C-alpha positions in Angstrom: 127.9 30.1 85.9 129.1 32.3 88.4 128.9 35.7 90.0 130.5 38.0 92.3 128.7 39.8 95.1 129.8 43.4 94.9 127.7 45.4 97.4 124.0 45.6 99.2 121.5 48.0 98.0 121.5 50.8 99.7 119.5 54.0 100.1 120.1 57.6 101.2 120.0 56.4 105.0 119.7 52.5 104.8 120.9 49.4 103.7 119.1 46.5 102.4 120.5 43.0 103.2 118.1 41.3 101.2 119.3 42.7 98.1 122.7 42.4 96.7 124.1 43.6 93.7 126.0 41.2 91.5 128.9 41.2 88.7 129.0 38.3 85.8 132.4 37.9 84.2 132.1 38.9 80.7 128.6 40.7 80.8 129.3 44.3 80.2 126.0 45.5 78.9 122.5 45.5 79.8 121.2 43.3 76.9 123.5 40.4 78.1 122.5 40.6 81.7 118.4 40.7 80.9 119.1 37.2 79.8 119.8 36.5 83.4 116.4 37.9 85.2 114.8 35.4 86.9 117.2 32.7 87.5 117.6 31.0 91.1 121.1 32.1 92.9 122.8 30.1 95.5 125.4 31.2 98.2 127.3 28.5 100.2 129.5 30.1 102.8 129.7 26.6 104.6 128.2 23.1 104.5 125.4 24.0 107.0 124.7 27.8 105.6 123.4 28.4 102.1 121.3 31.1 101.0 119.0 31.3 98.2 117.4 34.1 95.9 116.6 35.1 92.7 117.9 37.8 90.2 115.0 40.3 90.0 116.3 43.0 87.4 119.1 45.1 85.9 121.1 47.4 88.2 122.6 50.1 85.6 124.0 50.2 82.2 127.3 47.9 82.8 125.1 44.6 83.1 125.2 44.4 86.8 122.2 42.3 88.4 120.3 42.7 91.5 119.4 39.6 93.1 116.8 39.1 96.2 117.5 36.5 98.8 115.3 34.5 101.5 117.1 35.5 104.1 119.5 38.5 104.7 123.0 38.2 103.9 125.9 38.8 106.2 128.3 41.2 105.8 131.1 38.4 105.3 129.2 37.4 102.2 130.8 40.8 100.1 133.0 40.0 97.5 132.2 36.0 97.6 131.1 33.7 94.4 127.3 32.7 93.9 126.2 30.4 92.1 123.7 31.0 88.9 121.4 28.1 88.4 
């Protein structure tokens, strides 16, 4: 299964590069998105660069998810696909 990275988690004056907001196609409610909590996420930018993370919680009511990665993601990761294991 695949998801898209929409943006980083943001506050009033800060941006958290470890946390990203994910959107899964055909998942549009919070109850559908709740089944993905706890699953692993892998982002592969190249053969050598891969980032691993975990889906932590729901973000809002439209079925978006918040994932926490082990290392902070670069800005080039926005808009790319991630694999949900």
